[in-house]
C-alpha positions in Angstrom: -12.4 -1.1 -30.7 -9.3 -1.2 -33.0 -9.2 2.6 -33.3 -8.8 2.9 -29.5 -6.1 0.2 -29.4 -4.1 2.2 -32.0 -4.6 5.3 -30.0 -3.4 3.7 -26.8 -0.3 2.3 -28.6 0.5 5.7 -30.1 0.1 7.5 -26.7 2.4 4.9 -25.0 5.1 5.4 -27.7 4.8 9.2 -27.8 4.8 10.1 -24.1 8.0 11.2 -22.4 6.8 10.6 -18.8 4.4 7.7 -18.8 3.1 5.7 -15.8 0.9 2.5 -15.6 -1.5 2.3 -12.6 -2.3 -1.4 -12.0 -5.5 -1.9 -10.1 -7.1 -5.1 -8.6 -9.2 -5.5 -11.7 -6.1 -7.1 -13.2 -5.8 -9.8 -10.6 -8.3 -12.3 -12.0 -6.9 -12.2 -15.5 -3.4 -13.3 -14.6 -2.0 -10.5 -16.7 1.0 -9.6 -14.5 3.6 -11.2 -16.7 2.4 -9.3 -19.8 2.2 -6.1 -17.9 5.8 -6.5 -16.6 6.9 -7.2 -20.2 5.3 -4.0 -21.4 6.8 -2.0 -18.6 10.2 -3.3 -19.4 9.9 -2.9 -23.1 9.0 0.8 -23.0 10.7 1.7 -19.7 7.3 2.7 -18.1 7.1 2.5 -14.3 4.1 0.7 -12.7 2.3 2.1 -9.6 0.2 -0.7 -8.0 -3.0 0.2 -6.1 -3.3 -1.1 -2.5 -5.4 -4.0 -3.8 -2.7 -5.0 -6.2 0.6 -4.3 -4.4 1.2 -7.9 -3.4 1.3 -9.0 -7.1 4.7 -7.4 -7.7 8.1 -8.0 -6.4 9.2 -5.0 -4.4 12.8 -5.4 -5.8 11.6 -4.6 -9.4 13.0 -1.2 -10.1 10.2 -0.4 -12.5 7.5 -1.0 -9.8 7.1 2.1 -7.6 5.9 2.2 -4.1 2.2 2.9 -3.5 0.8 6.4 -3.8 -2.1 8.4 -2.6 -3.1 10.0 0.7 -1.3 7.3 2.8 1.3 6.4 0.1 4.9 7.5 -0.6 5.9 11.0 -1.3 8.1 10.3 -4.4 5.3 8.2 -6.0 2.9 11.1 -5.6 5.4 13.4 -7.2 5.7 11.1 -10.2 1.9 11.1 -10.6 1.9 14.9 -10.7 4.7 15.1 -13.2 3.6 12.3 -15.6 2.4 13.2 -19.1 0.5 9.9 -19.5 -1.4 7.5 -17.3 -2.5 4.1 -18.4 -5.0 3.1 -15.7 -5.9 -0.6 -15.7 -8.7 -2.0 -13.5 -8.5 0.8 -10.8 -11.4 3.0 -9.9 -9.1 5.8 -8.8 -10.7 6.2 -5.4 -10.3 9.3 -3.3 -7.5 7.8 -1.2 -5.5 7.4 -4.4 -6.1 10.6 -6.2 -6.4 13.0 -3.3 -8.5 16.1 -3.1 -9.9 17.9 -4.9 -10.0 15.3 -7.6 -9.5 17.9 -10.4 -5.9 18.4 -9.1 -5.0 14.7 -9.8 -2.1 14.3 -12.4 -2.9 17.6 -14.1 -0.3 17.2 -16.8 -1.2 13.7 -17.9 -3.4 12.3 -20.6 -5.5 9.6 -19.0 -6.4 6.2 -20.5 -8.8 4.4 -18.2 -9.8 0.8 -18.7 -12.6 -0.5 -16.5 -15.3 -3.2 -16.9 -17.8 -1.0 -15.0 -19.3 1.8 -17.1 -20.2 3.6 -13.9 -16.6 3.9 -13.0 -15.8 5.5 -16.3 -18.7 8.0 -16.2 -18.2 9.3 -12.7 -15.2 11.4 -13.4 -17.0 14.2 -15.3 -18.8 15.3 -12.1 -15.5 15.2 -10.3 -13.8 17.5 -12.7 -11.3 14.9 -13.9 -10.9 14.5 -17.7 -10.5 11.0 -19.0 -9.0 11.4 -22.4 -9.5 7.8 -23.5 -12.2 5.8 -21.5 -12.4 2.1 -22.5 -15.2 -0.1 -21.2 -13.5 -3.5 -21.1 -12.1 -6.1 -18.8 -8.6 -4.9 -18.1 -6.9 -8.2 -18.6 -8.7 -8.8 -21.9 -7.8 -5.3 -23.0 -4.1 -6.0 -22.3 -4.3 -9.2 -24.4 -5.8 -7.3 -27.3 -3.2 -4.5 -27.1 -0.6 -6.9 -28.6 2.1 -6.0 -26.2 4.8 -7.6 -28.3 4.3 -4.8 -30.9 5.0 -2.1 -28.4 8.8 -2.1 -28.0 11.6 0.3 -27.5 12.5 0.1 -31.2 9.2 1.8 -32.1 9.6 4.8 -29.8 8.4 8.0 -31.3 10.3 9.9 -28.6 14.0 9.2 -28.0 14.7 6.5 -25.5 16.9 8.9 -23.6 13.6 10.8 -22.6 12.4 7.6 -20.9 15.8 7.1 -19.2 15.7 10.7 -18.0 12.2 10.0 -16.5 13.4 7.0 -14.6 16.4 8.9 -13.3 14.1 11.7 -12.2 11.9 9.2 -10.2 15.0 7.5 -8.7 16.5 10.8 -7.6 13.2 11.9 -6.1 12.9 8.6 -4.2 16.3 9.3 -2.6 15.8 13.0 -2.0 12.2 12.7 -0.7 12.8 9.7 1.5 11.1 9.8 4.9 13.3 7.1 6.5 15.0 9.5 8.9 11.6 11.0 9.9 10.2 7.6 10.5 13.2 6.6 12.7 13.3 9.8 14.7 11.2 8.4 17.5 13.5 6.0 19.3 11.1 4.9 22.0 9.8 1.3 21.8 9.7 -0.3 18.4 9.8 1.5 15.1 6.7 0.1 13.2 8.3 0.8 9.8 11.4 -1.2 10.7 9.2 -4.0 12.1 7.1 -4.2 8.9 10.2 -4.3 6.8 11.8 -7.1 8.8 8.5 -9.0 8.9 8.5 -9.2 5.1 11.9 -10.7 5.1 11.2 -13.3 7.8 7.8 -14.6 6.9 7.5 -17.2 4.1 7.5 -16.4 0.4 4.0 -18.0 0.3 2.8 -16.3 3.4 -0.7 -14.8 3.7 -0.8 -11.5 5.6 -4.3 -10.5 7.0 -4.2 -6.9 8.0 -6.6 -4.8 10.0 -7.3 -1.1 9.5 -5.7 2.0 10.8 -2.1 2.9 11.1 -0.9 -0.7 10.8 -2.5 -0.8 7.3 -0.8 2.4 6.2 2.6 1.4 7.7 2.3 -2.0 5.9 1.4 -0.4 2.5 4.3 2.1 2.9 7.0 -0.3 4.1 6.3 -4.0 3.4 8.6 -5.5 0.8 6.8 -8.2 -1.1 8.4 -11.2 -2.7 7.5 -14.6 -4.0 3.8 -15.4 -3.8 3.0 -13.5 -0.7 -0.6 -12.3 -0.4 -1.9 -9.3 1.5 -5.5 -9.6 2.5 -7.5 -6.6 3.7 -11.1 -5.3 3.4 -9.9 -2.4 1.3 -12.0 0.8 1.5 -14.5 -0.8 3.9 -11.8 -0.8 6.6 -13.7 -2.4 9.5 -11.9 -2.6 12.8 -11.6 -6.2 13.9 -11.4 -7.7 10.4 -8.0 -9.4 10.5 -8.6 -12.1 13.1 -11.7 -13.6 11.4 -9.8 -13.2 8.0 -6.9 -15.1 9.6 -9.2 -17.9 10.7 -10.6 -18.2 7.2 -7.1 -18.4 5.7 -5.9 -20.9 8.3 -8.8 -23.2 7.5 -8.9 -22.8 3.7 -5.1 -22.8 3.1 -3.6 -24.9 5.9 -0.4 -25.5 3.9 0.4 -21.8 3.9 1.7 -19.6 6.7 -0.9 -17.1 7.8 -0.1 -13.9 9.8 -2.4 -11.4 11.4 -1.5 -7.7 11.8 -3.8 -5.9 14.1 -3.7 -2.7 16.2 -4.6 -3.0 19.9 -7.9 -1.1 19.3 -9.0 -3.4 16.5 -7.8 -6.5 18.4 -10.4 -5.7 21.1 -13.2 -5.8 18.5 -13.0 -9.5 17.9 -10.8 -10.8 20.7 -13.4 -13.6 21.4 -12.5 -15.3 18.1 -9.1 -16.4 19.6 -11.2 -19.2 21.1 -11.8 -20.5 17.5 -8.1 -20.6 16.8 -7.4 -22.5 20.0 -10.4 -24.9 19.6 -9.3 -26.0 16.2 -5.5 -26.0 17.0 -4.7 -23.5 14.2 -1.2 -22.2 14.0 -2.1 -18.5 13.9 0.6 -15.8 14.4 -1.1 -12.6 15.6 1.0 -9.5 15.8 -0.7 -6.9 18.0 0.5 -3.4 17.5 0.3 -2.0 21.0 0.2 1.8 21.0 -2.5 2.4 23.6 -5.2 3.6 21.4 -6.4 4.6 17.9 -3.3 6.3 16.5 -4.9 7.0 13.1 -7.8 8.8 14.8 -5.3 10.7 17.0 -3.4 11.8 13.9 -6.6 13.2 12.4 -7.3 15.0 15.7 -3.9 16.6 15.4 -4.4 17.7 11.9 -7.9 19.1 12.3 -8.7 19.6 16.0 -5.5 21.2 17.3 -4.6 18.0 19.1 -7.8 17.8 21.1 -7.9 14.1 21.8 -11.1 12.4 22.8 -12.0 8.7 22.8 -8.7 7.7 21.1 -6.0 7.2 23.7 -5.2 5.9 27.2 -7.1 8.7 28.8 -10.3 7.3 27.6 -9.5 3.7 26.7 -8.3 0.7 28.6 -6.4 -2.4 27.3 -5.7 -5.7 29.1 -2.3 -7.3 29.8 -1.9 -9.1 26.4 0.5 -11.7 28.0 -2.4 -12.7 30.2 -4.8 -12.6 27.3 -2.5 -15.0 25.4 -2.3 -17.3 28.4 -6.0 -17.3 28.9 -6.7 -18.3 25.3 -3.9 -20.9 25.1 -1.5 -19.0 22.9 2.2 -18.6 23.4 3.3 -15.0 24.0 6.2 -12.9 22.9 6.9 -9.2 23.1 8.9 -6.9 20.8 9.5 -3.8 22.8 12.6 -2.5 21.1 14.1 -2.5 17.6 16.9 -4.9 18.7 14.4 -7.6 19.6 12.6 -7.7 16.2 14.8 -10.2 14.4 15.4 -12.6 17.3 11.6 -12.7 18.1 10.6 -13.2 14.4 13.1 -16.1 14.1 11.6 -17.8 17.2 8.0 -17.3 16.2 8.4 -18.6 12.7 10.5 -21.6 13.7 7.5 -23.6 14.9 3.9 -24.3 14.3 2.5 -23.0 17.6 -0.1 -20.3 17.9 1.4 -17.0 19.0 0.3 -13.6 20.1 3.2 -11.2 19.6 2.8 -7.8 21.2 4.7 -5.1 19.3 5.1 -2.1 21.5 5.0 1.1 19.5 5.2 4.6 20.9 1.7 6.1 21.1 3.0 9.2 19.4 4.4 7.4 16.3 2.5 8.5 13.3 2.0 7.5 9.6 4.8 9.3 7.7 4.1 10.8 5.3 0.4 11.5 5.2 -1.6 13.9 2.9 -3.9 16.4 4.5 -7.2 17.0 2.7 -6.9 19.8 0.1 -3.1 19.6 -0.4 -1.6 18.5 -3.7 -0.5 14.9 -3.8 3.3 15.5 -3.2 2.7 18.1 -0.6 2.5 15.6 2.3 3.1 16.0 6.0 5.6 16.4 7.6 6.8 19.1 5.2 10.1 18.8 3.4 12.7 21.5 3.2 12.1 24.7 1.1 15.1 23.8 -1.1 13.5 20.4 -2.0 10.2 22.1 -2.6 11.8 24.4 -5.0 13.9 21.7 -6.7 10.8 19.6 -7.4 8.3 22.4 -7.8 6.1 21.1 -5.0 3.3 23.5 -3.9 
């Protein structure tokens, strides 16, 4: 529809605080290069969904960290302050937009491009207004948009407005950083530091198969993607025990690529028998078991909603084997990362050979996902709370 294409171009050129949300619907169309060009031409930041985050280099300043209930605080602030959202191939699930849905990006006009009419029509009942719904394949839509025509020379707002918007986001990223809160717990290994180091040490073509729970949230908040790395997860189904079978599939189907499994100790127990397949077929699997003696994501929910009444989620109710003996029984080599100062040395050793490894990463049972959005709060109002002065500075309620 040519009229809608003109409308989209005009909105992109007139907005002062635009954002592009890139969903996994873009993956099949190989549209990343064009999207990055558009972002650069009009100084418009990109927020990737979890299903698309591995398609962008984390060092690109125009690509923000992930947002949503288990995303990053400054990204959520940008969503709430934006005046335009171009949403491509993302269904805007509840984990991304928070609750209630009507509070999502209240100041922004919303252009939503989706191949599924059902995804376009569902928002009326949720109280979310989509100003420009477009039923089309997202990659095809981008090709028809004629990106080369949308350049900074055609701004209908001054370029300084876009520069101010980028500066606002950069300042918010610095001011609202949760790095100190994440590092406050000094016992055992800081999972955020481990994830960050892992991204640097694994190969640029590595395939990371991740399980559900806190390890998924930690990875989405802290992993720095580069090269052709792929992040595989059963997004929004989140079955415990997924990553080891996924790792086996990857090891068999792409034997020329390094495959890594990230799994919590609880999820590891769901499919522990599949280690026999890796050993039987002599597959070089690297399985990182995040050992925190229970289901920390469940415990965090119990803290938020049940006054820290824990049941069926920790060492009082659960039992875990000695993972070094498990590794030996299944024919794996074993390493343990019990402190931050052991992360790099262990990663160097594990990735220097083709052996199958189980690497136990000991994390404090009290280490939580930081930040995390509690149901009913506005997107930037995540826990743990920030200072009152920062709340006032950024008008966070």
